[in-house]
C-alpha positions as CSV (number, residue, x, y, z in Angstrom):
1,X,119.5,64.1,87.4
2,X,117.9,64.8,90.7
3,X,121.1,66.0,92.3
4,X,121.1,69.7,92.8
5,X,124.9,69.7,93.0
6,X,125.1,68.1,89.5
7,X,122.6,70.6,88.1
8,X,124.5,73.6,89.5
9,X,127.8,72.2,88.2
10,X,126.3,71.7,84.7
11,X,124.8,75.2,84.7
12,X,128.2,76.7,85.8
13,X,130.0,74.9,83.0
14,X,127.4,76.1,80.5
15,X,127.8,79.6,81.8
16,X,131.6,79.5,81.4
17,X,131.3,78.1,77.8
18,X,128.7,80.7,76.8
19,X,130.8,83.5,78.3
20,X,133.8,82.3,76.4
21,X,131.8,81.9,73.1
22,X,130.5,85.5,73.3
23,X,133.9,87.0,73.8
24,X,133.9,87.2,77.6
25,X,131.3,89.9,78.3
26,X,131.7,89.0,82.0
27,X,135.1,89.8,83.5
28,X,137.4,87.0,84.7
29,X,137.1,88.4,88.3
30,X,133.3,88.1,88.2
31,X,133.6,84.6,86.8
32,X,136.0,83.5,89.6
33,X,133.7,85.0,92.2
34,X,130.7,83.2,90.7
35,X,132.6,79.9,90.6
36,X,133.7,80.5,94.2
37,X,130.0,80.9,95.2
38,X,129.0,77.8,93.2
39,X,131.8,75.8,94.8
40,X,130.8,76.9,98.3
41,X,127.2,76.0,97.5
42,X,128.2,72.5,96.3
43,X,130.4,72.0,99.3
44,X,127.6,73.1,101.6
45,X,125.1,70.7,99.9
46,X,127.6,67.9,100.4
47,X,127.9,68.6,104.1
48,X,124.1,68.8,104.4
49,X,123.6,65.5,102.5
50,X,126.2,63.9,104.8
51,X,124.4,65.2,107.8
52,X,121.0,64.0,106.6
53,X,122.5,60.5,106.1
54,X,123.9,60.6,109.6
55,X,120.5,61.6,111.0
56,X,118.8,58.8,109.1
57,X,121.4,56.3,110.4
58,X,120.7,57.5,114.0
59,X,116.9,57.2,113.5
60,X,117.4,53.6,112.2
61,X,119.5,52.8,115.2
62,X,116.9,54.3,117.6
63,X,114.2,52.4,115.8
64,X,116.1,49.1,116.3
65,X,116.6,49.9,120.0
66,X,112.9,50.6,120.3
67,X,112.1,47.4,118.5
68,X,114.4,45.4,120.8
69,X,112.7,47.0,123.8
70,X,109.2,46.1,122.6
71,X,110.4,42.5,121.9
72,X,111.6,42.2,125.5
73,X,108.3,43.5,126.8
74,X,106.4,41.0,124.6
75,X,108.7,38.2,125.8
76,X,108.0,39.1,129.5
77,X,104.2,39.2,128.9
78,X,104.4,35.8,127.1
79,X,106.4,34.4,130.0
80,X,103.8,35.6,132.5
81,X,101.0,34.1,130.4
82,X,102.8,30.8,130.0
83,X,103.0,30.2,133.7
84,X,100.6,28.1,135.9
85,X,98.7,31.2,136.9
86,X,95.7,31.4,134.7
87,X,94.8,34.9,135.8
88,X,92.6,36.1,138.6
89,X,90.2,33.8,140.3
90,X,86.9,35.7,140.0
91,X,85.1,33.4,142.4
92,X,87.5,34.3,145.2
93,X,86.9,38.0,144.5
94,X,83.1,37.5,144.6
95,X,83.3,35.7,148.0
96,X,85.4,38.5,149.5
97,X,82.9,41.2,148.5
98,X,79.8,39.4,150.1
């Protein structure tokens, strides 16, 4: 029941039934115009929902690419730490400065 499209459709149907029960106080032309507006709204919401899903899909893909990039950087750092080089030799640096 969270769908705005469903709620608007139900309200339009209720409006048509109420108009018919009360002897059509609203003209047919007005009803058709209102239904046209409601249909346009529902169509627009469908397009917007589809666009939001597409944007979410792109964000997920970008997140995966970022994650893959971070994993590559971590792998490079781990490779450099796993080598024979155990980092700078601080004793050599102290002798150079004296």
